[in-house]
C-alpha angles and dihedrals in degrees: 000000000000114000134198113274101175128087117231099246098202101045119193103287115151090255090058094047089047086066097039095051089056090064120102136171088257097055099030110027106030090127088063103038095081090056095056123100135189112268096028121139110229133192112204107198118203092008096176113184092352107243094127089040092058092049091051090049091054091049096051101035128167080034117085133246120209109202118198135179135170091231112072093196096062090052088069090060091046091050091050092050093050091048090049089055089053095240121153101177099079128092126184136215140165110247144164110224090215090065111020114195095224131102122255116278095017102138141042093212130025114192133186124179119191091344109110093060088064103045129092096231114023093176091056089046090055091047089055092047088051093048094056093044118095121238107273091027132115135246110200127189133175127182136169123241111223098191088059095052110125132193144165137248096035115227121187092225091057090051085054090049093055094047090046095049093050091049094049093046092052092046086056091055099260135115113232093188091059098132095076091046100053095093092050093047092048092052091048089051090059103261116142103172102064131157109198122195143155137223137170144217115223125198112191111121116096092253095045096048092047090051095045096045092045096053092046092047090053093043090052094061107023112032136087086262090061092050093048092047093055098036090049091055093244097123144339134257088249093057091047090054089051090051091048090052089051090054090057091046090053093047092052093055115106091219097045114142130170131185127195110192122203134198117217136191131190107196118192116211 
């Protein structure tokens, strides 16, 4: 069976989970929400800390959500979040999206947010998502597109950050510019009824830019990404500290604005 070959570039440092726990169905899966119905069975691939998972569970109850992730540790945080929300229609499992341990036609909806950019074979992942989705169901995927990130004011060190991140992610076997490729990957996986779309996060209020710049500054010097960047010979700790300082400089600017664009596909089975 195919197995994961990529390394998860971000890891699960607190600065990464600070970002992931902000995500909701409203800000990260709006393209899918209108397709959900009560009683549907959902597979949430790469669920992370479970905030989107819990929203999906509320929307489809009494249907069930099966939440899977390759990292067993983060499932504990997801389980705690779901329990805190008082939900009893979610189950959890460790899984590799390249070889899902579920029978054919098991789910009405199969969802993956910010997953395909990190896997070794996104087309195979989509084939597996299609295999476990029932006829008439939906496979939904959303991924950011790093090359299309835009911000103001421009700082040379943040240009360096973007180039560095993209290089490290590709060295780890991923594709950081996944958003623009989702339609192509879905077609290669055998889907023919595909609705492509795009949406963006924008961080521009004082609170948002402080939050966004702070988590990226911390991630730049203290996460798995930082370790991989240095160990892979892509940069030095000194350069990472310079980039982290630039994140804080950007976040302190009164005119600071940052956009994260995402590609999306709704694939009907």
